C-alpha positions in Angstrom: -45.4 206.9 -159.1 -49.1 207.3 -158.6 -49.2 204.3 -156.4 -46.4 205.7 -154.3 -48.1 209.0 -154.0 -51.4 207.5 -153.1 -49.8 205.3 -150.4 -47.9 208.2 -148.8 -49.5 209.7 -145.7 -51.1 213.1 -146.2 -48.9 215.8 -144.6 -49.6 219.5 -144.3 -47.3 222.2 -145.8 -44.6 223.6 -143.5 -46.1 226.7 -141.9 -42.8 228.6 -141.9 -41.6 227.9 -145.4 -44.9 227.2 -147.1 -43.4 224.1 -148.8 -44.7 220.6 -148.7 -42.5 217.7 -147.5 -40.7 215.8 -150.2 -41.9 212.5 -151.4 -39.2 210.0 -152.4 -40.1 207.4 -155.0 -37.8 204.3 -155.0 -38.0 202.7 -158.5 -35.4 200.0 -157.9 -36.7 196.4 -157.8 -35.7 196.2 -154.1 -38.0 199.1 -153.4 -41.1 197.6 -155.0 -44.0 197.2 -152.6 -46.8 196.3 -155.0 -47.2 196.0 -158.7 -50.1 196.1 -161.2 -50.6 195.8 -164.9 -52.1 199.0 -166.2 -53.7 197.3 -169.2 -55.6 195.0 -166.8 -56.1 197.4 -164.0 -57.5 200.5 -165.7 -60.7 200.2 -167.7 -63.5 202.1 -169.1 -67.2 202.4 -168.5 -70.2 203.1 -170.8 -73.3 204.5 -169.2 -76.7 203.5 -170.3 -78.0 205.4 -173.3 -81.3 206.7 -174.5 -83.3 205.2 -177.3 -81.5 205.6 -180.7 -78.1 206.6 -179.1 -76.5 203.2 -179.8 -76.3 203.8 -183.5 -75.0 207.3 -183.0 -72.4 206.4 -180.4 -71.1 203.1 -181.7 -70.0 204.1 -185.2 -67.0 202.3 -186.7 -64.9 205.4 -186.2 -65.9 205.7 -182.5 -65.3 202.0 -181.9 -61.8 202.2 -183.4 -61.1 205.2 -181.2 -62.2 203.3 -178.1 -60.1 200.3 -179.0 -57.0 202.5 -179.6 -57.1 203.7 -176.0 -55.8 200.3 -174.9 -58.2 199.9 -172.0 -59.3 196.3 -171.7 -61.8 195.9 -168.9 -65.2 197.5 -169.8 -68.3 198.0 -167.8 -71.7 198.9 -169.0 -74.5 200.4 -166.8 -78.0 199.4 -168.0 -80.0 202.1 -166.2 -82.5 199.6 -164.8 -83.5 201.8 -161.8 -87.0 203.3 -162.0 -87.2 206.8 -163.3 
């Protein structure tokens, strides 16, 4: 449904009734415009950390929690820009 909402053109609320126009989502196979696999499309990111943060952040408990989220793609930012 999110994809259908994101693809719908933005429309202002009706000035007389104050209501927004209805958005109709067709979930039948014939109504499919695009498809994606959520476990491949959505991912997670880890930002660079300060010295000593790795041992504090990547404990066995935290790693298990991260894996349980089901997000497969992972990005890591190294903070290589000058400070």
